[in-house]
C-alpha positions as CSV (number, residue, x, y, z in Angstrom):
1,M,-0.1,-0.2,-0.1
2,V,1.5,3.3,-1.0
3,E,1.3,6.2,1.6
4,E,0.3,9.3,0.9
5,N,3.0,12.2,1.4
6,P,2.0,14.7,3.7
7,R,3.2,17.4,1.9
8,D,1.0,16.8,-1.3
9,S,-2.8,16.8,0.5
10,S,-1.5,20.5,2.2
11,A,-0.3,21.8,-1.6
12,S,-3.8,20.6,-3.0
13,C,-5.4,22.5,-0.5
14,E,-3.2,25.7,-1.0
15,C,-3.7,25.3,-4.7
16,Q,-7.8,25.2,-4.3
17,S,-7.7,28.1,-1.5
18,S,-5.4,30.6,-4.2
19,G,-8.1,29.7,-7.1
20,F,-10.6,31.2,-4.6
21,A,-8.6,34.2,-3.7
22,L,-8.2,34.6,-7.5
23,V,-11.6,34.6,-8.2
24,A,-12.8,36.6,-5.1
25,V,-10.3,39.4,-6.3
26,L,-11.1,39.5,-9.9
27,V,-15.1,39.8,-8.2
28,F,-13.9,43.0,-6.3
29,L,-12.2,44.5,-9.5
30,L,-15.0,43.9,-11.3
31,I,-17.2,45.5,-8.5
32,V,-14.8,48.5,-8.4
33,S,-14.2,48.9,-12.0
34,A,-18.4,49.2,-12.5
35,I,-18.5,52.0,-9.8
36,T,-15.7,53.8,-11.3
37,S,-16.4,53.8,-14.9
38,T,-20.2,55.0,-14.3
39,F,-18.1,58.3,-12.8
40,A,-16.1,58.7,-15.4
41,L,-18.9,58.4,-18.3
42,T,-21.1,60.5,-16.5
43,A,-17.7,63.2,-16.4
44,W,-17.0,63.0,-19.5
45,T,-21.0,63.2,-20.6
46,R,-21.3,66.4,-18.5
47,L,-18.0,67.5,-20.1
48,K,-19.0,67.3,-23.7
49,I,-22.3,68.8,-23.1
50,A,-20.3,71.9,-21.3
51,S,-18.3,72.1,-24.5
52,N,-21.3,72.1,-26.8
53,E,-22.7,74.7,-24.5
54,T,-20.1,77.0,-25.0
55,E,-19.7,76.3,-28.8
56,S,-22.7,76.8,-29.3
57,Q,-22.5,80.0,-27.2
58,R,-19.6,81.1,-29.4
59,F,-21.1,80.8,-32.2
60,G,-24.4,83.1,-31.0
61,L,-22.4,85.7,-30.1
62,L,-19.9,85.6,-33.9
63,A,-23.5,85.6,-35.4
64,K,-24.7,89.0,-33.5
65,A,-20.8,90.4,-34.7
């Protein structure tokens, strides 16, 4: 009968827990990126709106002149 090496069982346990840790970190990064991308998209949209309004006012003043 072949006896198991105790190191082999602990190595497989470490591998499983490191796999779980990897998935947990990836899910955390996915949540953080979803939150931050919302803020970035909102800021970009507001910038484009403000730029469009500024351009519109500038062209309005040029048309009056």
